[in-house]
N, C-alpha and C positions, 0 to 999 in steps of 0.2 A: 469300490474298486471299479476303473475303467474295464467295461468289457473287451476281452481280446478278439479281434477277428482277423482275417486274412489281410485287410488292409492293415490294420495298424502294425500286424507282423511285418510286412514288407516296408511300411514307412520307417519301422526301426531298422530293418535292416540295412537301409539306404543311406542312414545318417553318417556312418563312416565314410562312404565313398564323397559325400557332399563336403565332407570336413576335409578332404585331401584333394580338395580342386588345384591347390598350385604346387607344382615339384619343387619345394623348398630343400634344399641342401640337409642333410641330417646334421643334428646337433653335435659339436666336436666333443661334447661332453659323453656321449653314449657309449657304451662299451660296442667295441668292433667284434665283428666275427668272420675270421678268414678261413676259408675253405679250399682245398685244392682239387684241381682236375687237369686234366689231359684235353688238348684240342685235336679232333681229327686231322685239321689241316699239317699237323706235324709229321703226317704218314702219308703225305698227298702221293708220293711215289708208289709205295705199297698199296693204297687204297686204289690209283689207277691202274697200276699192273693187275691188280687181283691177285695179289700175295698175300694181302689181309682183306678181312671184311669188317665191316661194323661191329659182327659179333666179337671178332678177334679184338678188338678195341677194348670192350665191356672186360674181356677176361684179362688184358694188360692192365685195365684200371685196378682189378682186384689185386693182380701180382704186385702193383706198385704202391698200393694202399693208398689211393686218392678215393675223393667222396664223388666224383663226377666226371661227365664226358661233355665236352663242347661240340657238338656233332655240326661239322662244315658238310655242308648237303651236296657238295658239288659232284660227288662219286654216289649218290643214291640212284639204284637203278630205276625208280618211279616213287611216285607219292602215293601210291594204293595203299588200303588197309591192309594188303597181302603182305607188303613190306614192312609198313610202318607197326602195325600190332604185335607182331612177333619180336621186333627189334625192341619195343617198350618191356614186352613181357620178360624179354632175355635178361634185361639190366635189372630189370627189378627184381628177378629170382636171384639175381647175383648181387644184391644190395648196393648197385652202382645208380646213382640218379642222372638223369640227362637234364641239367638245370637251362640249358641255350643251344640253339642251332644258329648256325651263320650261314648268312646267305648273299648273293650278289644282287645290290640293287642300284639304279642311277636316279636320284630324286631330282637331278637338275635338267628338268623337261620343259623345252620352250614352250610348249603347245598343250592347251587344254585337255586335247585329245592324248597324248602322249602321257601326261601326269595322271589321267585317269587310269590307263593302261599301267603304270606304275604302281598306283594305290590297288588296283586289283591283283597284282603280282604280289603284295607284301600282305593283303588280306588273305590269299591262297596259302602263305607261307604261315600265316598265323594259324590257319585252320589245320596244317601238320602240325605246329608245335604243340597244339592243344592235345593232338592226339599221342604225341609222344610223350604228353607230360611236362613239355619244356615252359618256364614262364619266361624266357627272355629269347629274343631274336636279335641278333648283330644284322645291322643294317649300314649301307654306305652312301653318302651325301652325293657323290658322283662330281663329275668335273664340270667347270663352267665353259660353257660354249664360247668359242672366238668370237662370235656376234653379239655375246650378252654381257653385262655387266656382273660383279661379284654380289651387288646388292639384289640385283634382278633374281640372280639364280638362288639366292638365299630366300626369297621370298617364295619360289616354285617349291623348294624344299620344305618349306614351313607349310605350304598348301598339302603337300603329299602325306606329311608326318601328322599334320591335325587330323586329316580323313583316315589315314591309316590307324594312327594312334587310338581312334576314338574305338574303332572297330577291334583292335586289340584289346582294350581294357576290358571290353564286353566278354572276352574270353579269358580274361586272367592272365594275359601275357604283356611282357613290356618291350617296348624297341628300344634297343639302343644304338645310337649314332655314333658311329666309331671314328676316331681321329685317324684318316686314311687318305691324307692327301686332298687335291680338288679344292672343294668348298670348305672342306673341314681339315685344312692344312695347320690353321692357326685355333687355338684355345678361344680367343675371345669371340672370333665367328662361330663357333660351337655355341658356345654359352647364349650367345645372341639368337639362334636358332630355338636352342632348348627352351628359351624365357619367352620367346613370341608363340611357340608351340603352346608352352602352359598347360601340359597334362602330365598326372602322375604315371601315365604308361608311355612317354617319351623322356628317355634320359640318355647316357652315354655308355657306349662301350669303350672301355680306356685301353688303348694298345701300348704297352710301353715302349714300343720301337719306332714308332711311326711319324712322332714330330721331326722335322728336317732340322731345327736347332733349338737351342733352350729347352730341351725337353723335360728336365727335372722342372723347370718353374712352370712349363706349360701342363704337367701332368697334375702339379700341385694345385692349378686355378681348377681342372676338370674334376678332380678327385671327388669333392662333395656329390656330384651329380652322378658316379658311377654306379651302373646296376649289374655289370660284368666287369671284369679285368682279364685281358689276356698276357700274360707275360711273355718277354722276348730277353734274348740274351743279350743284345745290344741296342745303345740309343745313340742319338747325335748331341753332341756337345755343344758349347756356345758358337763354336766355328763350323759346326755342321760336320765334324768329323764321327766316324763311327768308332765307339769306344763299349766296353762292357758295360753292361746296364749294373747300376748299384741295386740289386734286388731289397737288399734291407731299407735303404734311403726309401725306396719307393712305396715299400711294405707300411714302414712308418707315417709317411703321406697318408696313405690310405686308414691306417689305425686312428690318426689323428683327425681326419674326417669323419669317422664313425662307420666306416663300410662294412657293410655284411653280406658277403657273397662270396664268389668262386674266383680261384685264382688259376686260369687256365694256361698251363705250359702250351705255347704256339711256337714250335722250334722251326727256325728257317736257316740255320748255318748249314756248313758244308758236310760236316761229319755227318754219316748215315744215322737216321732217326733211331733205328733198332738198338743202337748201341748208346747213343746220346741222350735220348730222352729217359731211360731208366737212371742215368747218372743225374742229371738233370734235376728230375722229379724228387730224389731222394735228398738233394740240397734244398728244394723249394720246400719238400715237407719239413725238414729240419728248421729252416729258418721262419715258416710260419709259426712253428712251435715255439719258438725263441721270442718273436717278436709279440705274438699273442700273451704269451706268460710274462712280459717285461712291463 
């Protein structure tokens, strides 16, 4: 029998990582796992005015019977341990997971110096995510500068995400590039960037409401690469008009793609969130159970 040493143990532990070198879409035959969450951004007015705290969102998640919170970080008072660790502990004590944080980034930076700064910003957020126990960070690709081409900008995004994604992988964190206009306005460009980065730690944050046209067609294209999903109440149809989002249609796309992860309600409509989110969350919970069981 081969002698078991620290070297052989570490070598064996590294094998799964080496085998997962390419971010291939999950096979459609695998069983999907859909879990619900609420996104802090839904309560941007309440958080911004300090009528609600992040702890209040934990309590709300319990009341609404969802599994997790997607914590938009815009209203964090700071990123010190004095804030992060009590928040993580409070969520754990209430049986609520923090699967994701959502941050602002702009990876379309035209100079090496600016790209290095953006990479460091994402790395800093990776450290925050790790302290919160979050396995995912929503990132933005950014807007193409007027003096640059889309192809040039896509190359800058690839450079930023390759470096930041390698750092994220070391901390057990996945970066989810959101379809959020700009360089990520189209699904084909998103897939081009993800495939060129070619890291399992860089995938897609699928936002149901952000494509400007042909939403369902484009959502279906990126569904196999989704690491996190943000649920919206509206999408744009083939003509670019805003219409009610067919949640069941998108959930069935995700199920067919073998998606395993969170469906975070990110509410942006006119009705006040404190009344709209509970109603919509009940609808989402019921629909997830229906689609999962069928």
